[in-house]
C-alpha positions as a Python dict, from the first residue, in 0.01 Angstrom:
ca = {
    (1, 'M'): (0, 0, 0),
    (2, 'R'): (277, 229, -136),
    (3, 'S'): (615, 106, -14),
    (4, 'L'): (794, 307, 252),
    (5, 'V'): (1134, 205, 120),
    (6, 'P'): (1176, 492, -134),
    (7, 'I'): (1068, 743, 132),
    (8, 'L'): (1252, 623, 438),
    (9, 'L'): (1549, 411, 329),
    (10, 'L'): (1878, 469, 155),
    (11, 'T'): (2014, 258, -125),
    (12, 'A'): (2275, -3, -47),
    (13, 'A'): (2547, 233, -175),
    (14, 'G'): (2416, 506, 50),
    (15, 'L'): (2424, 274, 347),
    (16, 'M'): (2792, 201, 288),
    (17, 'Q'): (2866, 578, 288),
    (18, 'A'): (2660, 659, 597),
    (19, 'R'): (2846, 846, 869),
    (20, 'A'): (2685, 651, 1150),
    (21, 'E'): (2979, 605, 1383),
    (22, 'T'): (2978, 956, 1530),
    (23, 'F'): (2721, 1192, 1678),
    (24, 'N'): (2730, 1528, 1505),
    (25, 'A'): (2432, 1708, 1654),
    (26, 'P'): (2492, 2023, 1863),
    (27, 'A'): (2660, 1994, 2200),
    (28, 'I'): (2343, 2098, 2379),
    (29, 'L'): (2215, 1747, 2305),
    (30, 'F'): (2509, 1515, 2273),
    (31, 'R'): (2741, 1660, 2532),
    (32, 'D'): (2513, 1493, 2789),
    (33, 'P'): (2605, 1122, 2812),
    (34, 'Q'): (2252, 1048, 2928),
    (35, 'F'): (2116, 1155, 2590),
    (36, 'K'): (2285, 865, 2411),
    (37, 'K'): (2158, 626, 2674),
    (38, 'D'): (1805, 763, 2636),
    (39, 'L'): (1821, 739, 2259),
    (40, 'V'): (1929, 375, 2284),
    (41, 'G'): (1653, 315, 2536),
    (42, 'S'): (1399, 456, 2297),
    (43, 'Y'): (1430, 142, 2083),
    (44, 'G'): (1212, -27, 2340),
    (45, 'I'): (836, 26, 2321),
    (46, 'L'): (615, 157, 2602),
    (47, 'S'): (328, -76, 2530),
    (48, 'D'): (76, 102, 2750),
    (49, 'I'): (92, 436, 2569),
    (50, 'E'): (266, 366, 2237),
    (51, 'P'): (193, 165, 1922),
    (52, 'K'): (184, -211, 1946),
    (53, 'V'): (451, -418, 1775),
    (54, 'S'): (436, -771, 1639),
    (55, 'A'): (638, -1054, 1787),
    (56, 'E'): (875, -1036, 1488),
    (57, 'E'): (923, -663, 1538),
    (58, 'Q'): (984, -711, 1910),
    (59, 'A'): (1256, -966, 1837),
    (60, 'L'): (1417, -732, 1586),
    (61, 'L'): (1408, -443, 1835),
    (62, 'G'): (1601, -651, 2084),
    (63, 'K'): (1869, -727, 1826),
    (64, 'V'): (1887, -364, 1711),
    (65, 'G'): (1928, -247, 2069),
    (66, 'E'): (2223, -481, 2120),
    (67, 'L'): (2390, -357, 1800),
    (68, 'F'): (2332, 5, 1895),
    (69, 'E'): (2486, -41, 2239),
    (70, 'K'): (2798, -177, 2063),
    (71, 'S'): (2799, 132, 1834),
    (72, 'Q'): (2738, -89, 1532),
    (73, 'F'): (2502, 161, 1375),
    (74, 'I'): (2538, 57, 1012),
    (75, 'A'): (2472, -305, 1099),
    (76, 'A'): (2165, -203, 1300),
    (77, 'E'): (2034, 3, 1012),
    (78, 'Q'): (2087, -277, 766),
    (79, 'E'): (1891, -515, 991),
    (80, 'V'): (1597, -273, 998),
    (81, 'V'): (1615, -213, 622),
    (82, 'R'): (1611, -587, 548),
    (83, 'F'): (1319, -640, 785),
    (84, 'I'): (1107, -362, 631),
    (85, 'K'): (1175, -481, 277),
    (86, 'E'): (1087, -837, 373),
    (87, 'V'): (760, -731, 536),
    (88, 'E'): (654, -503, 251),
    (89, 'A'): (777, -732, -33),
    (90, 'P'): (820, -1090, 103),
    (91, 'T'): (1067, -1313, -77),
    (92, 'D'): (845, -1607, 18),
    (93, 'P'): (568, -1614, -243),
    (94, 'E'): (339, -1776, 15),
    (95, 'K'): (353, -1464, 233),
    (96, 'K'): (135, -1163, 177),
    (97, 'P'): (283, -812, 189),
    (98, 'G'): (226, -650, 527),
    (99, 'D'): (257, -319, 706),
    (100, 'I'): (524, -227, 953),
    (101, 'S'): (420, -54, 1274),
    (102, 'A'): (469, 312, 1361),
    (103, 'A'): (719, 188, 1617),
    (104, 'M'): (945, 46, 1347),
    (105, 'V'): (930, 370, 1148),
    (106, 'F'): (1030, 550, 1468),
    (107, 'V'): (1326, 315, 1520),
    (108, 'L'): (1439, 384, 1166),
    (109, 'G'): (1416, 757, 1236),
    (110, 'N'): (1640, 710, 1541),
    (111, 'L'): (1900, 535, 1328),
    (112, 'Y'): (1893, 814, 1072),
    (113, 'F'): (1919, 1074, 1347),
    (114, 'S'): (2215, 901, 1510),
    (115, 'S'): (2399, 902, 1176),
    (116, 'D'): (2322, 1272, 1117),
    (117, 'R'): (2087, 1211, 823),
    (118, 'T'): (1838, 1454, 967),
    (119, 'E'): (1607, 1504, 669),
    (120, 'E'): (1540, 1130, 644),
    (121, 'A'): (1501, 1115, 1022),
    (122, 'R'): (1250, 1402, 1014),
    (123, 'R'): (1037, 1226, 752),
    (124, 'A'): (1048, 904, 952),
    (125, 'F'): (940, 1072, 1277),
    (126, 'L'): (658, 1256, 1099),
    (127, 'E'): (545, 931, 939),
    (128, 'A'): (548, 758, 1278),
    (129, 'I'): (336, 1040, 1424),
    (130, 'R'): (97, 1024, 1127),
    (131, 'R'): (45, 653, 1191),
    (132, 'F'): (12, 698, 1567),
    (133, 'P'): (-67, 1064, 1658),
    (134, 'R'): (-10, 1014, 2033),
    (135, 'F'): (336, 867, 1981),
    (136, 'R'): (509, 1067, 2253),
    (137, 'R'): (868, 967, 2191),
    (138, 'A'): (836, 1031, 1819),
    (139, 'H'): (733, 1386, 1910),
    (140, 'T'): (1021, 1412, 2158),
    (141, 'N'): (1289, 1295, 1915),
    (142, 'L'): (1148, 1515, 1640),
    (143, 'G'): (1187, 1808, 1879),
    (144, 'Y'): (1549, 1708, 1942),
    (145, 'L'): (1604, 1692, 1568),
    (146, 'Y'): (1471, 2045, 1518),
    (147, 'I'): (1696, 2171, 1797),
    (148, 'S'): (1995, 2001, 1631),
    (149, 'K'): (1918, 2209, 1319),
    (150, 'N'): (1848, 2523, 1527),
    (151, 'Q'): (1493, 2529, 1391),
    (152, 'I'): (1350, 2697, 1698),
    (153, 'E'): (1008, 2785, 1558),
    (154, 'E'): (947, 2424, 1453),
    (155, 'A'): (1075, 2278, 1782),
    (156, 'V'): (848, 2476, 2017),
    (157, 'P'): (507, 2328, 1921),
    (158, 'I'): (658, 1979, 1908),
    (159, 'F'): (795, 2006, 2262),
    (160, 'Q'): (466, 2158, 2382),
    (161, 'R'): (280, 1861, 2236),
    (162, 'T'): (532, 1621, 2392),
    (163, 'I'): (461, 1766, 2736),
    (164, 'E'): (86, 1749, 2672),
    (165, 'L'): (134, 1379, 2604),
    (166, 'G'): (291, 1333, 2946),
    (167, 'E'): (664, 1374, 2885),
    (168, 'T'): (853, 1455, 3210),
    (169, 'N'): (1212, 1433, 3087),
    (170, 'P'): (1397, 1740, 3219),
    (171, 'R'): (1579, 1767, 2886),
    (172, 'V'): (1252, 1843, 2709),
    (173, 'Y'): (1170, 2119, 2957),
    (174, 'G'): (1525, 2253, 2937),
    (175, 'L'): (1529, 2262, 2558),
    (176, 'L'): (1186, 2425, 2552),
    (177, 'G'): (1329, 2687, 2788),
    (178, 'Y'): (1618, 2733, 2544),
    (179, 'C'): (1371, 2785, 2257),
    (180, 'Y'): (1172, 3043, 2452),
    (181, 'L'): (1496, 3222, 2541),
    (182, 'Q'): (1584, 3251, 2172),
    (183, 'Q'): (1235, 3386, 2105),
    (184, 'K'): (1284, 3652, 2378),
    (185, 'N'): (997, 3502, 2579),
    (186, 'A'): (1187, 3526, 2905),
    (187, 'L'): (900, 3449, 3142),
    (188, 'A'): (805, 3126, 2963),
    (189, 'S'): (1175, 3039, 2941),
    (190, 'E'): (1216, 3090, 3315),
    (191, 'N'): (924, 2860, 3393),
    (192, 'A'): (1050, 2586, 3159),
    (193, 'Y'): (1403, 2606, 3295),
    (194, 'R'): (1275, 2599, 3653),
    (195, 'Q'): (1092, 2274, 3577),
    (196, 'A'): (1406, 2127, 3419),
    (197, 'Y'): (1614, 2244, 3718),
    (198, 'L'): (1362, 2095, 3960),
    (199, 'L'): (1386, 1755, 3791),
    (200, 'D'): (1762, 1766, 3725),
    (201, 'P'): (1930, 2014, 3966),
    (202, 'K'): (2284, 1903, 3879),
    (203, 'N'): (2260, 1994, 3511),
    (204, 'R'): (2466, 2306, 3441),
    (205, 'D'): (2279, 2393, 3120),
    (206, 'W'): (1951, 2439, 3302),
    (207, 'K'): (2109, 2665, 3566),
    (208, 'V'): (2281, 2876, 3302),
    (209, 'G'): (1960, 2900, 3098),
    (210, 'L'): (1755, 2996, 3404),
    (211, 'T'): (2013, 3266, 3484),
    (212, 'Q'): (1985, 3409, 3133),
    (213, 'A'): (1605, 3409, 3153),
    (214, 'L'): (1624, 3597, 3483),
    (215, 'M'): (1872, 3847, 3336),
    (216, 'Q'): (1641, 3912, 3040),
    (217, 'Q'): (1366, 4003, 3286),
    (218, 'E'): (1608, 4215, 3492),
    (219, 'K'): (1552, 3993, 3795),
    (220, 'L'): (1910, 4073, 3880),
    (221, 'A'): (1915, 3970, 4246),
    (222, 'E'): (1780, 3623, 4160),
    (223, 'A'): (2026, 3596, 3872),
    (224, 'C'): (2315, 3686, 4104),
    (225, 'S'): (2205, 3416, 4348),
    (226, 'M'): (2198, 3154, 4073),
    (227, 'L'): (2537, 3273, 3949),
    (228, 'D'): (2678, 3230, 4299),
    (229, 'T'): (2588, 2863, 4276),
    (230, 'L'): (2732, 2828, 3926),
    (231, 'I'): (3057, 3005, 4020),
    (232, 'V'): (3110, 2775, 4318),
    (233, 'E'): (3067, 2478, 4084),
    (234, 'N'): (3270, 2630, 3797),
    (235, 'P'): (3521, 2877, 3947),
    (236, 'D'): (3733, 2894, 3630),
    (237, 'D'): (3445, 2991, 3399),
    (238, 'R'): (3519, 3359, 3327),
    (239, 'Q'): (3182, 3414, 3159),
    (240, 'L'): (3004, 3341, 3487),
    (241, 'W'): (3215, 3599, 3671),
    (242, 'L'): (3142, 3853, 3396),
    (243, 'Q'): (2768, 3785, 3391),
    (244, 'Q'): (2752, 3833, 3766),
    (245, 'A'): (2955, 4155, 3737),
    (246, 'N'): (2700, 4288, 3485),
    (247, 'A'): (2412, 4190, 3715),
    (248, 'L'): (2581, 4363, 4009),
    (249, 'I'): (2640, 4681, 3807),
    (250, 'G'): (2271, 4673, 3712),
    (251, 'Q'): (2187, 4676, 4083),
    (252, 'G'): (2425, 4963, 4153),
    (253, 'K'): (2667, 4734, 4342),
    (254, 'K'): (2968, 4858, 4151),
    (255, 'M'): (3238, 4771, 4402),
    (256, 'D'): (3099, 4417, 4426),
    (257, 'A'): (3126, 4403, 4047),
    (258, 'A'): (3484, 4529, 4076),
    (259, 'V'): (3560, 4232, 4306),
    (260, 'N'): (3450, 3994, 4028),
    (261, 'L'): (3669, 4173, 3775),
    (262, 'E'): (3961, 4169, 4020),
    (263, 'V'): (3924, 3793, 4053),
    (264, 'L'): (3955, 3759, 3674),
    (265, 'R'): (4249, 3998, 3677),
    (266, 'L'): (4432, 3793, 3941),
    (267, 'K'): (4356, 3474, 3748),
    (268, 'G'): (4501, 3634, 3436),
    (269, 'Q'): (4164, 3600, 3259),
    (270, 'A'): (4059, 3966, 3236),
    (271, 'S'): (4065, 4115, 2887),
    (272, 'E'): (4163, 4470, 2794),
    (273, 'T'): (3797, 4572, 2786),
    (274, 'E'): (3726, 4428, 3130),
    (275, 'L'): (4034, 4592, 3282),
    (276, 'N'): (3925, 4929, 3144),
    (277, 'L'): (3580, 4871, 3295),
    (278, 'L'): (3748, 4786, 3626),
    (279, 'G'): (3940, 5113, 3608),
    (280, 'N'): (3620, 5307, 3541),
    (281, 'L'): (3448, 5143, 3839),
    (282, 'Y'): (3738, 5239, 4064),
    (283, 'M'): (3728, 5598, 3938),
    (284, 'E'): (3359, 5625, 4025),
    (285, 'Q'): (3453, 5528, 4382),
    (286, 'G'): (3742, 5777, 4397),
    (287, 'E'): (4007, 5503, 4393),
    (288, 'A'): (4238, 5670, 4142),
    (289, 'Q'): (4548, 5464, 4221),
    (290, 'L'): (4360, 5136, 4178),
    (291, 'A'): (4209, 5271, 3857),
    (292, 'L'): (4554, 5362, 3726),
    (293, 'F'): (4683, 5010, 3794),
    (294, 'A'): (4385, 4864, 3606),
    (295, 'Y'): (4431, 5099, 3310),
    (296, 'L'): (4803, 5018, 3294),
    (297, 'D'): (4725, 4645, 3299),
    (298, 'A'): (4474, 4703, 3018),
    (299, 'I'): (4731, 4850, 2780),
    (300, 'E'): (4973, 4570, 2869),
    (301, 'K'): (4703, 4313, 2797),
    (302, 'A'): (4608, 4451, 2459),
    (303, 'P'): (4758, 4266, 2161),
    (304, 'K'): (4758, 4605, 1987),
    (305, 'L'): (4731, 4932, 2172),
    (306, 'D'): (4385, 5084, 2140),
    (307, 'V'): (4495, 5448, 2152),
    (308, 'P'): (4147, 5610, 2161),
    (309, 'R'): (4045, 5385, 2451),
    (310, 'A'): (4372, 5448, 2637),
    (311, 'L'): (4335, 5824, 2596),
    (312, 'K'): (3974, 5800, 2715),
    (313, 'S'): (4105, 5636, 3034),
    (314, 'A'): (4353, 5923, 3075),
    (315, 'R'): (4071, 6175, 3035),
    (316, 'I'): (3869, 5994, 3302),
    (317, 'L'): (4160, 6018, 3546),
    (318, 'N'): (4200, 6387, 3466),
    (319, 'D'): (3828, 6469, 3476),
    (320, 'Y'): (3795, 6312, 3820),
    (321, 'G'): (4067, 6541, 3954),
    (322, 'Y'): (4385, 6333, 3920),
    (323, 'P'): (4594, 6513, 3655),
    (324, 'E'): (4924, 6374, 3786),
    (325, 'K'): (4801, 6015, 3746),
    (326, 'A'): (4657, 6100, 3405),
    (327, 'E'): (4994, 6239, 3302),
    (328, 'A'): (5175, 5925, 3421),
    (329, 'F'): (4932, 5713, 3220),
    (330, 'V'): (4977, 5923, 2904),
    (331, 'E'): (5354, 5893, 2932),
    (332, 'K'): (5318, 5515, 2959),
    (333, 'V'): (5110, 5514, 2639),
    (334, 'A'): (5365, 5738, 2465),
    (335, 'K'): (5651, 5500, 2547),
    (336, 'I'): (5477, 5213, 2367),
    (337, 'G'): (5550, 5394, 2041),
    (338, 'N'): (5429, 5324, 1687),
    (339, 'L'): (5173, 5603, 1716),
    (340, 'S'): (5028, 5771, 1408),
    (341, 'S'): (5033, 6148, 1361),
    (342, 'K'): (4664, 6155, 1456),
    (343, 'D'): (4735, 5951, 1769),
    (344, 'L'): (5010, 6195, 1867),
    (345, 'M'): (4778, 6489, 1805),
    (346, 'D'): (4503, 6336, 2018),
    (347, 'M'): (4755, 6254, 2291),
    (348, 'D'): (4880, 6613, 2303),
    (349, 'L'): (4522, 6737, 2328),
    (350, 'V'): (4483, 6516, 2635),
    (351, 'R'): (4806, 6670, 2769),
    (352, 'V'): (4644, 7012, 2715),
    (353, 'K'): (4355, 6907, 2940),
    (354, 'I'): (4600, 6778, 3200),
    (355, 'H'): (4796, 7106, 3202),
    (356, 'Q'): (4470, 7298, 3229),
    (357, 'A'): (4360, 7088, 3527),
    (358, 'S'): (4701, 7141, 3689),
    (359, 'G'): (4666, 7517, 3639),
    (360, 'D'): (4983, 7536, 3431),
    (361, 'T'): (4888, 7814, 3188),
    (362, 'A'): (5235, 7848, 3040),
    (363, 'K'): (5260, 7480, 2938),
    (364, 'T'): (4901, 7489, 2810),
    (365, 'G'): (4969, 7786, 2584),
    (366, 'A'): (5301, 7655, 2454),
    (367, 'L'): (5156, 7314, 2368),
    (368, 'L'): (4848, 7465, 2200),
    (369, 'R'): (5057, 7698, 1986),
    (370, 'D'): (5267, 7400, 1879),
    (371, 'L'): (4953, 7205, 1792),
    (372, 'F'): (4818, 7502, 1593),
    (373, 'T'): (5141, 7510, 1393),
    (374, 'R'): (5112, 7137, 1321),
    (375, 'D'): (4742, 7150, 1225),
    (376, 'P'): (4597, 7502, 1197),
    (377, 'G'): (4257, 7371, 1085),
    (378, 'N'): (4203, 7134, 1379),
    (379, 'A'): (3866, 7222, 1536),
    (380, 'E'): (3955, 7114, 1890),
    (381, 'V'): (4287, 7302, 1879),
    (382, 'L'): (4110, 7621, 1768),
    (383, 'L'): (3853, 7589, 2046),
    (384, 'E'): (4113, 7516, 2316),
    (385, 'L'): (4330, 7808, 2198),
    (386, 'A'): (4029, 8038, 2224),
    (387, 'R'): (3953, 7911, 2575),
    (388, 'H'): (4317, 7944, 2674),
    (389, 'Y'): (4340, 8310, 2571),
    (390, 'D'): (4004, 8377, 2736),
    (391, 'T'): (4143, 8232, 3062),
    (392, 'V'): (4459, 8442, 3028),
    (393, 'A'): (4244, 8754, 2981),
    (394, 'K'): (4039, 8677, 3292),
    (395, 'N'): (4350, 8657, 3509),
    (396, 'E'): (4557, 8936, 3352),
    (397, 'T'): (4588, 9264, 3544),
    (398, 'D'): (4789, 9449, 3282),
    (399, 'E'): (4527, 9613, 3060),
    (400, 'A'): (4736, 9602, 2745),
    (401, 'K'): (4811, 9231, 2788),
    (402, 'R'): (4449, 9164, 2880),
    (403, 'S'): (4328, 9338, 2565),
    (404, 'E'): (4574, 9141, 2353),
    (405, 'A'): (4458, 8811, 2504),
    (406, 'L'): (4093, 8905, 2446),
    (407, 'G'): (4168, 8979, 2082),
    (408, 'E'): (4335, 8640, 2039),
    (409, 'A'): (4044, 8467, 2210),
    (410, 'K'): (3789, 8632, 1981),
    (411, 'V'): (3989, 8547, 1668),
    (412, 'H'): (4014, 8179, 1758),
    (413, 'F'): (3652, 8156, 1873),
    (414, 'K'): (3545, 8296, 1535),
    (415, 'L'): (3764, 8043, 1354),
    (416, 'A'): (3617, 7762, 1565),
    (417, 'L'): (3262, 7878, 1486),
    (418, 'E'): (3310, 7752, 1133),
    (419, 'K'): (3387, 7397, 1255),
    (420, 'E'): (3072, 7189, 1296),
    (421, 'A'): (3231, 6960, 1555),
    (422, 'V'): (3284, 7247, 1803),
    (423, 'A'): (3030, 7505, 1681),
    (424, 'Y'): (2812, 7478, 1992),
    (425, 'A'): (3102, 7523, 2237),
    (426, 'A'): (3256, 7801, 2027),
    (427, 'N'): (2931, 8002, 2010),
    (428, 'L'): (2872, 7960, 2383),
    (429, 'G'): (3233, 8052, 2466),
    (430, 'M'): (3223, 8365, 2248),
    (431, 'G'): (2889, 8466, 2396),
    (432, 'Q'): (3012, 8424, 2753),
    (433, 'L'): (3329, 8624, 2678),
    (434, 'L'): (3119, 8915, 2549),
    (435, 'V'): (2882, 8894, 2847),
    (436, 'R'): (3180, 8915, 3083),
    (437, 'E'): (3288, 9227, 2891),
    (438, 'K'): (2931, 9361, 2937),
    (439, 'Q'): (2873, 9360, 2560),
    (440, 'Y'): (2528, 9209, 2603),
    (441, 'Q'): (2377, 9303, 2268),
    (442, 'E'): (2681, 9167, 2081),
    (443, 'S'): (2668, 8842, 2283),
    (444, 'L'): (2303, 8759, 2204),
    (445, 'P'): (2347, 8610, 1852),
    (446, 'F'): (2616, 8372, 1976),
    (447, 'I'): (2417, 8251, 2278),
    (448, 'E'): (2103, 8211, 2068),
    (449, 'K'): (2301, 8003, 1819),
    (450, 'A'): (2438, 7791, 2103),
    (451, 'V'): (2083, 7723, 2225),
    (452, 'A'): (1981, 7619, 1874),
    (453, 'L'): (2278, 7382, 1844),
    (454, 'K'): (2253, 7226, 2188),
    (455, 'T'): (2113, 6875, 2209),
    (456, 'G'): (1938, 6734, 2513),
    (457, 'D'): (1816, 6944, 2804),
    (458, 'K'): (1834, 7316, 2720),
    (459, 'A'): (1660, 7452, 3030),
    (460, 'S'): (1961, 7604, 3208),
    (461, 'L'): (2105, 7750, 2886),
    (462, 'E'): (1769, 7904, 2797),
    (463, 'Q'): (1753, 8061, 3145),
    (464, 'Y'): (2100, 8205, 3088),
    (465, 'L'): (1985, 8345, 2751),
    (466, 'S'): (1685, 8509, 2921),
    (467, 'R'): (1912, 8680, 3175),
    (468, 'V'): (2140, 8809, 2898),
    (469, 'R'): (1837, 8939, 2706),
    (470, 'R'): (1720, 9129, 3010),
    (471, 'A'): (2067, 9273, 3057),
    (472, 'S'): (2072, 9366, 2687),
    (473, 'D'): (1732, 9535, 2720),
    (474, 'R'): (1855, 9735, 3020),
    (475, 'E'): (2166, 9834, 2824),
    (476, 'T'): (1949, 9946, 2530),
    (477, 'Q'): (1717, 10147, 2758),
    (478, 'R'): (2016, 10313, 2926),
    (479, 'K'): (2165, 10412, 2592),
    (480, 'E'): (1828, 10545, 2477),
    (481, 'R'): (1796, 10755, 2793),
    (482, 'E'): (2147, 10890, 2753),
    (483, 'A'): (2076, 10978, 2390),
    (484, 'A'): (1752, 11150, 2489),
    (485, 'D'): (1931, 11345, 2764),
    (486, 'R'): (2199, 11460, 2521),
    (487, 'A'): (1940, 11568, 2266),
    (488, 'E'): (1748, 11763, 2531),
    (489, 'A'): (2063, 11928, 2656),
    (490, 'E'): (2166, 12029, 2307),
    (491, 'A'): (1819, 12174, 2243),
    (492, 'S'): (1832, 12388, 2560),
    (493, 'G'): (2191, 12488, 2509),
    (494, 'K'): (2304, 12305, 2823),
    (495, 'K'): (2600, 12073, 2854),
    (496, 'A'): (2499, 11708, 2800),
    (497, 'P'): (2557, 11475, 3098),
    (498, 'A'): (2852, 11238, 3068),
    (499, 'A'): (2763, 10886, 2957),
    (500, 'K'): (2765, 10632, 3237),
}
C-alpha cells in the first residue's frame, strides 16, 4: 500500500522545530482544564465501538499516554513516527510490511493537534474516519479542530455526526450551540446549550451561550433570569451587568436597568457611554438631579470630551423642562476648555434653547445676534433668529415695534428657506406667521412646501393645510363679494360699502 509517512508525518528536522510544548488553540477549548485531560484520555481505545488495535499498538499507546501526561509531546510523537515507519517499512527483512490501524492514525492526529499543526491533524483525523467511518472520537476531535480555526460551517456537520454516533460530552453540545449562535440559528443554539448546561451546570461558557441564544430570540425574561445566576457567580463581570441592563430595557424595566448601571458606576466600571445612558434613563423617569450627576460623571470619565454627546445631554435636560440644570451642565462643559470654534457655536446654540425655555427673551435675542455676527450663514442661527423675532412680535403690544419684529422674522425665515438643513422648519414657521396675520393665501405656498419636505407621518400637517386652504377660500370669496358689491354700487351711482 502507499505509505502514510509522506501524508501524515513530518521530517526529522520538522520534528525538532515542532511547537509541541504549548496549547495554542482558542480559549473556548483550552481554557477548560478538563479538555487536556480528555485529549490525553483519548489515546486509549474504546474497544466496543472503535477500531481494534494490535497488541503492539496497545503497548505503544500506553507508552505514548505516559509521555503525554508528562508533557513530553515531541518524544511521544517521535515514538509514534518510529512505530509507523517500522510497521510500513520493517527494518527486519523477515517481516512483511503491514498496515497501522485507524486508531494509530487518530493518535497521530491528536499529537499534531496538541502541537498546533492543525492541517496535518485534520488530514490524520479524516484518514482515521475514512478507515473507520464510525470512529466517534475522530469525529469529535476533528470538530474541535475546526472550532480552533473558527471554521464554523465545517464544524457543524462533524459535531452533528458525533452526536449521532452517541457522543454525550457536554463540550460537544456546547460547541455546537456556539456554532449555531454564530450562524444566527438561535433556537437550535438554545437547545444545544441547554443540553450542555444540563450535563455540566457549573460551566460558565454554556450559561453565557444560553443567555445569548435567549437574547437573540428576545426571550428577555428568561435571559434576565440566567444573567441573575451568572452575576451572582461573577459579580465583577461588567459585561453581565450590561447585558442584563439591555434585557431589562427591552422589557420596559428602565429603572431596574438603571440599578445595574448604578452598580457599575459605584464600582468605577461604567464607561462614558453607559453613564450617558444612565442619565437618559433617569430623565425619562423625571429624575433630573440624578441625570445631571450621571452626565457630569460621564464627561469626567471621558478620556477626551465628546462635545456633541455632552451637548445632547444638555438638550435632554432642557427639553424635559430643567433649563437651570441644563445651564449648569453646559457651564461645566465650557470650563473643560480646548473647544473648537464649531464646538463653541454649537454650545451657544444650546444656550439659546436654554434661554428660550427660561423665557428670557432679552438674553435669547442678544446671544442670537452675536451668533449671527460670528456666522451669518449658519442655518440654525437664521432659523432661531426668525423664531425669536416671531415670538417678540406675538408678545409686543406696541404696533410699531410689533411690525418691526414681524419684518425681521420674515427676512430671517426667507434666508433660512434657502438652507436645506432647516428648509422644512423655515417654510412651516413662515407659513404659520402668515396664518396668524390672517394672510391665508400668502401662507399656502410655504405650508404646502413644508408638507412636501416633511418625512414620516404627515397626517396632522396635512389637516392643518386643509384648514388653511378653507380659510384661504373663504378669504377669496369674501374679496370677490366685496369687489362685486363695489362694482354694482359704482354702476348704480351709489357709494360702495366699506371693505370688511
